[in-house]
Structures are given as C-alpha cells and as structure tokens.
N, C-alpha and C positions, 0 to 999 in steps of 0.2 A: 620477779616471780619465784616462788619457792620451787625447789627441785622436786618434781613429781615422781622421780625415781626413788626417792627416799622412803623406805618402809618405816612406819611409825615404830618407835623403839620398843624393845622388850616384848616382842610377840610371844616367844616361848614362855617367858615369865608370866605374861598376862594369861596365857592359857592355863598354866599351872594354878594360878590364883583362882581363875574361874572354876576349874575342876574342884579345887578345894572348897570353894563356896558351895558348889553344887552338892558335893558330898555332905557338907554340913547341913544344907537345907534338907537333903534326903534323910539324914539321920534324925532331924528334928521334926519331920513330918508326922502329923497325928492321923493322917488318913489311912495309914497302913499299907499304902501301895508303893512307897518309896519315891513318889513324885512330888511336884510342887502344887500349889493351889490351882494353877492354870493347866495342870496335866502334863507338864514337862518332866520327862524322866532324865535325870542327870546321867550323862555318859561322857567318857573321855573321848575326845575327837582326834582324828589325825590332823596334822598341821597343814593348813592351806598356805602354800608358798605364793604370796602376793607379788613378790618381785619376779618370780618365774612367769606368772600369769601376765604381768605387765610387759615382760619381754616378748610374749606372744602377740600382744597388741602391736608392738613395734615391728615384729616380723611381718604381720599382715599388712601393715602400712608400707613396708618395704616392697611388697609385691605391686604396689600402686593401687588405684581404685579397682574394685572387684565387681563392677557392674556387668550385666550380661554381655557375652561375646567379646570380652576384653582379655588381654594377656594376663592381667592380674587375677581375673576370675579363674582362668585355667591353672595358673601357678598355685593359687590358694587351695584349689581342690586337690591337686597332686600332693601338696604339703600336708593337708589334713589327713589324707588317706595314709601317707607314709608314717605320720605320727601315730595314728590311731590303730593301725593294723597290729603292731606288736603289743599293744596295751589291752585291747578289748578281747573278750571271749569270741565275739563275732562282730564283723563290720559289714552291715548291709548297705549296699549302694543302690539308690533308687533313681535311675536316669529318667528324664521325661523331657518333652518339648512343649513349649507354650509361647504364646505372644504376650506382650505387655502393652500398656498404654503408650510406650515409647517405640514399639515396633516388634519385630520378630516374625515368625517364631524363632526362639533361641533354644539351645540345648542347656538343660539344667540338671543338677544332681542333688538329691537329698541324701544325707548319711545318717545311719543309726548305729551307734556303738553300743553293743549289748554286754552287760555285766551280770553275772550271777542269775542267769535265766532259770536255772533249775532250783533256786532257793525258794523257800516258802515265803508267804507274805504278799503284801500289796505291791503291784508293779507300778513303779514310778518312772515317768519320763520327764527329763529336764531338757529343754530345747532353746535354741537361739538361731537367728538367721545369720548367714555368713556372707551374703552378697552386700553390695553397697549401692547407694543411690546414684543414678546417672547424672543428676543435675542438683546443684546447690541452690535450690529455689528460695531458700530463706536467707541467703547471704545479704548482709547490709549493703554490699557493693553491687549495684545492678549489672555491672560488667562481668561479674563472676558467677551469675546465676545459671549460666549454661555449662559451667565447669562441673566435673564429677566431684562427689564428696569423698574425702580420704577414708572416712569410716573407722576412725580409731575407737570412738565410743559407740557409734551407731553401726553395729555389726561386730566390730573387733572385740569389744569388751565381753559380750556374751560368749563368743567363741573362746576367748582366753580363759574364762572361768570353766567352761566345759572341758577344755583340754587339761587344765590342772586337776579337775575332778577325775578325769580318765586316768591320769598318772597315779592318783591316790587309790582309786578303785583297783588298779592293777596290782598294787602292793598290799592293800587291805580290802579284800573283797567285801562288798556290802552285804548285810544280812538278808536282804530281800532283793528281788530283781530290779535293775535300774537300766534304763535306756537313755543315752545321751544323743539327742537329735539335732542335726545341723541342717536347718531349712534354707534352701536356695530360693531365689526369686521372691523375696519379701518386699524389697524397698524400691520397686519400680512402679508404684501406684501413682495415680493422678486424681486429684479432686475433680469430681464430676464425671469420672469414667463410668460407663455402663457395665463394666466387668464386675464379677463378684468381688466384694470388698474393695471396690474402686481400683482393682488391679494390684492391690497389696496382697500379701499372704498367699501367693500363688503356690509356693512349694508346700507349705503346711496344709493348704486346701487339697492339693494333690495327694498328700500323705493320708489325710483324714478320709478321703474317698477311696484310696487304694492302699490299705494297710498291708504291709508285706506278710504273706501267709506263714513264713517259717517261725514267726514269734507271735505270742499272744498280744492282744491289744493292751495298752496301759490302762490302769485304773485311776490314775490321776496324772495331770500334766502341769508342769510349771514352765513358763516361758520367761527368759531373761532378755531384756532389751534396754539399751542405754543404761548400763549398770556399772560404768567406769568413770563417771564424772568426778570432778574435784570436790572434796568433802569440806573445803573451807571457801568462803567467798574470796574472789580474786578480781579486783577492779580492772585488771588488764585484759580480761576475757572479752572477746568480741560478742556482742549481743545480737542475735539474729532478728529478723524483722517480725517474727512471730512472738518474740519474747518481750515482756514488759518490765522485767527486772533481772538483775544478775544474781540468780538464786543458786546456792550451792546444792550439792548432791542430796536428794531427798526422795524417799520412796513411800508415797502415799498409796492408798488402796484403790485399785481400778474397779469401776462400778460393775462392768460385766462379770469380772471375777467374783466380786462380792455376791452378785445375784446367783451365779452358777455354782459356786463352791465356798459358801461362807465358813464352813468348818475348816476347810483347808487354809483359807486366808487367815483365820484366827490362829491356827496352829503355827503357820509360818511366822506370823508376827509375834506370837508368844515365844518362839525359839529365838528370834532376833532380839527381843527384849531381854530374855534370860541371859543371852550372851553379851549383852551390853552394846548392841549395834544400833546406834542412835539414828542412823539414816532412815530406818523403818518407822514411819509415823502412822498412828492409828486414826486416820481420817480418810474419807472417800473423796477422791479428787474429781473424777469424771470418767467418761468412757473413751476407749481407744480401740481402733481397728488394729489388731495385731494377731500374731500367730496362735494365740489361744482360742480365737473365735471358731475356726473350723472344727476343732475338737469338741467344743461346746455344741455348736449348731449341727454338725454333721454326724459326729460319733456319740454325742450325749455324754461325754466324759467330763468330770469336774476339772476345770482348768483355771489357772491363775497366771496373770501377767504381772511380773515384777518389773517395774519400769519407772524411770525418772521422767516425770511429765514435762519438765521445763529446763533441759540443759541449755546453757547459753549459746553453744556453737552447733546446735542441731541443724542439720541440712545446710551447713555452710562449708566453705573450703577450709575453715579453721578447726574442723573436727579431726584434730591431730593428737599424737600421744602426749604432748606437753599439757593438754587440757584434760588428761585423764589422771587417775590417782590410784596407786596400789591399795590405799585404805578402803576405797569403794569396792574394789575387787575382793578384798579380804572380808568385808562385812557381808557381802552377798554370798561369796564362796563358802564361808564357814556356816552361814545359816543353812545353805543347802546340805552341807555335811551333817548338821544337826538333824535335818529332816530324814536324810537317808539312813543314818546310823541309829535312828530310833529314839530321838529325844521327844 
C-alpha cells in the first residue's frame, strides 16, 4: 500500500502554475469581465495544507470512536472547541438532547465557527458531521458488525477540512461572511426508523429548526461528507457489503442538491474543474439522506452535499486513516477556498 501520508509533489508550484494560467485566461477573455466562459473569476488562493488536515484525521481517530455518550465523543468536542476558539471571530455552541434509533436521549453539541460576520456579500455555511457511527453494519465480517466505526473518512475527513479552513480564515479573513458548522448526531440513523430522516441528521435538523439568533441565517450551505478517500484504486482495501466495486475517490452530483441548488452545484463543479480537481465528476449519482436536507426542507436554503457515494470502507471497522488520502482533502479543501474567496 502506498503511504497515504505523502502529499502529492509540488503543491506550491502547482498553485503558482494554476494562478499563472488563470491570469492568462483572464487577460485573454473577450467577455470584458475578466472571467472565464463558465463565470470563474481567477483569484490567487491561500494554500490548503493537506498534510495538516490529514493529521487532524489521525488526531480524531486517536480519540477513539466518537459515537454518542462515549469518551471519544467528549474528547473530540473539547478538542474542537479549544482549536476553534482562538481562530474564529465567534464560536457558537449549541447543546441539545435527543434520542437516536440506538437509544438515548444523549447529550449532543453543534458548533458554528463564525468568520467575517460583518463583511458584505453572501453568507456561506460549510458544514460536516463530527460524530461517528455506533455500529459497523456494512463490515464484510459479520462478527464485526456490532463494533463502532473508527470514522477516519466518515466524519473525520469533513472535520479535518473545516479545521484547516478555520486556520486559513484566521490568517486571511474571507471577503464575505462564512460559518463553519460542525454537526453532531448525524450517523446514528437506522434503515426503517420512523424518526425524521430515519434518525440521521439529528444535529443539522436541530440547527435548521433552532437557528442561533446572534447571527443571520446562511444564504447557501455546503455539506462535506466522506471527502477523504484514496484517490487511486488500491486492491488491498476491504470492500464493504454494500459495495460492488473497489472504486477510488469520486465526487458525483447528489440529486437532492441538484434539484434544490442547481446554480450552486454548477459553480462548485466549475471551480473544481478550473483548479484541475479531477475527483469532481459532472454526473448525477443519486439521492442521499445527509445534513443538507434539513436546510433545504426546513429553512428553504439552497444546499449542496459534496459526498463520495461509494467509499470501499464505509461503515466498516476499516474506516481508518490509512484508507484516507491528503490529495482528496486537498481537492475538496481548495475548491471550498475558491468558492469562499470569490472564484
């Protein structure tokens, strides 16, 4: 197996080349607006440190599984708060109590890190869930299906990208307001449950119904989930029972997102294409219950789910850091930087 800690070479050089190409395209544009044919405005972006984000995945896994009422859940919450408080302009903690299909009620906490709240422009919220699944129900070994999921990719990867974005925003404030949302209680759902969203998305649903009054509601929402998988096929990966192939990292368009926010979907995929991030594929894969739905259904906010539909170790005990890749984090993280900084 290749060393997943290795960052692809020449990140900084690649960024310089892309910026140079962007400026060339801008200079040659005949539309008069300085953009490309698909509306992308070339800007120089801060550097997204994929290795540092990957280290955040490892740190989360070191806490152990982060399912409700576990030591890992408590440790992760304390770590996120201590990391975000010195970075964000404001850190809103939203505690709540709820039952899940697995039991409860449990104590949960959503977090919202606020940046540039007084700046003009569209309010963007980028979110990810930080809890992990209590059972590895898709593990190929039936004896392991009652074990908790380590959550390197499923939970850890989205959080890792958000934390690295927070470090960047603290150094280079975004030109318009940005919220980084950390949703609790997403991954304890159960097929057939009568709870809303089958018991998934409890934290985001709570947030959508109980938006914190100190800040304005977001005008667009992007959810990151399962965004850290390996970007090349690896035959050593364990394939879960729900998977039919060993597919490498791929980000197709989720159909609820396409229906609710087609222009935002197009813009995100345009940015990724402009930046050369091949994981983003312009085809609609299917629909998924995820943290974007409460904001679409309850708040009427355009929301997009960026998600890998078929990671091989999804909901298995093999969802560990060696099955994640800094390149995946880089592709998604830099695309988010492009959106935030006005591409």
